[in-house]
Backbone as JSON, one array per atom type, in Angstrom:
{
  "sequence": "MVVLPVSEILPVRGVDFVGTIPADLQFVQVFAAAVVKDAKNPEASKRLIDFLASEKATPTVEKTGMKRPAPR",
  "N": [[3.42, 5.12, 23.44], [3.9, 4.21, 20.07], [5.72, 2.83, 17.29], [4.96, 2.27, 14.16], [4.04, 0.85, 10.81], [2.11, 3.22, 9.03], [-0.16, 2.18, 7.78], [-0.8, 0.02, 9.41], [-1.66, 1.34, 11.67], [-3.85, 3.04, 11.15], [-6.36, 1.52, 10.85], [-7.05, 0.8, 13.4], [-9.33, 0.95, 15.97], [-9.94, 3.61, 18.26], [-7.32, 4.69, 18.36], [-5.24, 7.37, 18.01], [-3.81, 8.79, 15.29], [-1.01, 10.61, 14.92], [1.01, 11.45, 13.26], [3.72, 11.09, 10.97], [7.15, 9.86, 11.18], [10.16, 11.64, 10.85], [11.21, 12.17, 7.44], [13.88, 11.49, 6.63], [14.38, 9.29, 8.45], [12.66, 7.4, 7.79], [11.72, 4.18, 6.71], [11.33, 2.98, 3.69], [9.2, 0.75, 2.17], [8.8, -1.25, -0.56], [6.16, -2.74, -2.38], [5.45, -5.6, -4.43], [3.82, -7.29, -7.16], [2.86, -10.28, -8.79], [1.95, -12.68, -11.29], [1.71, -16.02, -10.83], [3.16, -18.94, -12.43], [1.35, -21.24, -12.56], [-1.16, -20.08, -12.05], [-4.67, -20.16, -11.09], [-6.44, -18.45, -12.13], [-5.28, -16.53, -14.19], [-5.9, -14.26, -15.82], [-7.72, -12.76, -14.31], [-6.06, -12.19, -12.16], [-4.12, -10.69, -13.39], [-5.73, -8.48, -14.1], [-6.36, -7.49, -11.59], [-3.79, -6.66, -10.62], [-3.25, -4.76, -12.61], [-5.26, -2.93, -12.0], [-4.53, -2.22, -9.25], [-2.18, -0.95, -9.82], [-3.03, 1.3, -11.12], [-4.2, 4.67, -11.47], [-6.81, 4.79, -10.55], [-6.89, 3.42, -8.3], [-5.64, 4.91, -6.38], [-7.02, 6.62, -4.35], [-7.96, 4.64, -2.49], [-5.55, 3.37, -1.86], [-4.14, 5.44, -0.6], [-5.85, 5.92, 1.44], [-5.45, 3.86, 3.17], [-2.99, 4.52, 4.27], [-0.78, 4.21, 2.79], [1.48, 5.1, 0.16], [1.47, 5.93, -3.29], [3.95, 4.89, -5.63], [6.3, 7.13, -7.15], [5.99, 8.0, -10.58], [7.96, 6.38, -13.0]],
  "CA": [[3.82, 5.45, 22.12], [4.21, 3.04, 19.26], [6.04, 3.23, 15.97], [4.52, 1.15, 13.24], [3.72, 1.48, 9.52], [0.84, 3.93, 9.09], [-1.18, 1.2, 7.36], [-1.12, -0.74, 10.56], [-2.3, 2.13, 12.77], [-5.17, 3.72, 10.82], [-7.56, 0.82, 10.98], [-7.27, 0.43, 14.83], [-10.27, 1.82, 16.7], [-9.42, 4.24, 19.49], [-5.97, 5.1, 18.24], [-5.09, 8.73, 17.32], [-2.64, 8.96, 14.49], [-0.46, 12.05, 15.14], [1.91, 11.83, 12.17], [4.81, 10.17, 10.58], [8.45, 10.19, 11.63], [10.87, 12.44, 9.72], [11.51, 11.37, 6.15], [15.22, 10.88, 6.74], [14.31, 8.13, 9.28], [11.64, 6.49, 7.24], [12.1, 2.95, 5.94], [10.35, 2.84, 2.61], [9.04, -0.56, 1.73], [8.09, -1.29, -1.77], [5.47, -4.01, -2.62], [5.47, -6.15, -5.73], [2.83, -8.29, -7.45], [3.16, -11.1, -9.94], [1.07, -13.77, -11.55], [2.53, -17.22, -10.84], [3.04, -19.71, -13.62], [0.2, -22.11, -12.65], [-2.23, -19.48, -11.38], [-5.91, -20.8, -11.48], [-7.2, -17.43, -12.84], [-4.24, -15.53, -14.46], [-6.5, -13.1, -16.36], [-8.27, -11.99, -13.16], [-4.92, -11.77, -11.46], [-3.6, -9.58, -14.28], [-6.62, -7.36, -13.96], [-6.25, -7.0, -10.19], [-2.65, -6.02, -10.64], [-3.35, -3.53, -13.3], [-6.07, -1.98, -11.13], [-3.8, -1.67, -8.15], [-1.1, -0.06, -10.34], [-3.69, 2.42, -11.77], [-4.64, 5.9, -10.76], [-8.08, 4.56, -9.93], [-6.63, 2.78, -6.89], [-4.96, 5.88, -5.5], [-7.75, 6.93, -3.11], [-7.95, 3.43, -1.56], [-4.18, 3.13, -1.34], [-3.82, 6.52, 0.34], [-6.75, 5.77, 2.66], [-4.75, 2.85, 4.02], [-1.82, 5.06, 4.82], [0.31, 3.98, 1.92], [1.7, 6.07, -0.9], [1.75, 5.33, -4.62], [5.3, 5.23, -6.02], [6.39, 8.09, -8.23], [6.17, 7.4, -11.98], [9.32, 6.17, -13.53]],
  "C": [[4.14, 4.18, 21.39], [4.73, 3.53, 17.88], [5.89, 1.97, 15.1], [4.24, 1.77, 11.84], [2.31, 2.13, 9.68], [-0.3, 3.02, 8.78], [-1.66, 0.3, 8.51], [-1.87, 0.02, 11.67], [-3.73, 2.64, 12.41], [-6.42, 2.82, 11.06], [-7.84, 0.43, 12.44], [-8.15, 1.5, 15.49], [-9.66, 2.43, 18.04], [-8.04, 4.72, 19.5], [-6.07, 6.43, 17.48], [-3.76, 8.67, 16.62], [-2.14, 10.34, 14.41], [0.49, 12.43, 14.04], [2.96, 10.83, 11.89], [6.14, 10.7, 11.18], [9.16, 10.96, 10.54], [11.32, 11.6, 8.62], [12.85, 10.77, 6.18], [15.36, 9.65, 7.59], [13.37, 7.11, 8.77], [12.33, 5.3, 6.52], [11.03, 2.74, 4.89], [10.34, 1.39, 2.09], [8.19, -0.63, 0.47], [7.49, -2.63, -1.97], [5.52, -4.37, -4.12], [4.29, -7.14, -5.93], [3.23, -9.03, -8.76], [2.09, -12.19, -10.14], [1.91, -14.98, -11.71], [2.19, -18.09, -11.98], [1.77, -20.58, -13.69], [-1.04, -21.44, -11.94], [-3.61, -20.06, -11.98], [-6.64, -19.78, -12.33], [-6.17, -16.34, -13.31], [-4.85, -14.25, -15.01], [-7.04, -12.12, -15.31], [-7.14, -11.42, -12.3], [-4.28, -10.58, -12.13], [-4.43, -8.3, -14.09], [-6.44, -6.65, -12.68], [-4.92, -6.16, -10.16], [-2.64, -4.68, -11.41], [-4.26, -2.38, -12.62], [-5.27, -1.38, -10.0], [-2.63, -0.76, -8.62], [-1.76, 1.19, -11.04], [-4.0, 3.58, -10.9], [-5.99, 5.73, -10.04], [-7.91, 4.0, -8.5], [-6.1, 3.72, -5.88], [-5.77, 6.3, -4.25], [-7.72, 5.81, -2.13], [-6.53, 3.23, -0.95], [-3.86, 4.19, -0.35], [-4.64, 6.37, 1.62], [-6.2, 4.8, 3.7], [-3.46, 3.31, 4.65], [-0.63, 4.76, 3.97], [0.36, 5.06, 0.84], [2.01, 5.35, -2.27], [3.21, 5.7, -4.94], [5.26, 6.36, -7.14], [6.53, 7.4, -9.57], [7.63, 7.28, -12.32], [9.61, 6.77, -14.74]]
}
């Protein structure tokens, strides 16, 4: 048995994902993105961040075992 983030388990061949631990024991980790001051391509960076934050990215995000945050 192993306890890891779902996103680390799903891509491993030969592993059977059987489910998550109870919600009250979960550690929810929130990821953030930013464009740094001297980015070589700030416009492309902004577009990537916009895409990742969009509903269009939802299927890919969920396929990796992550969940989108609830709207604020």
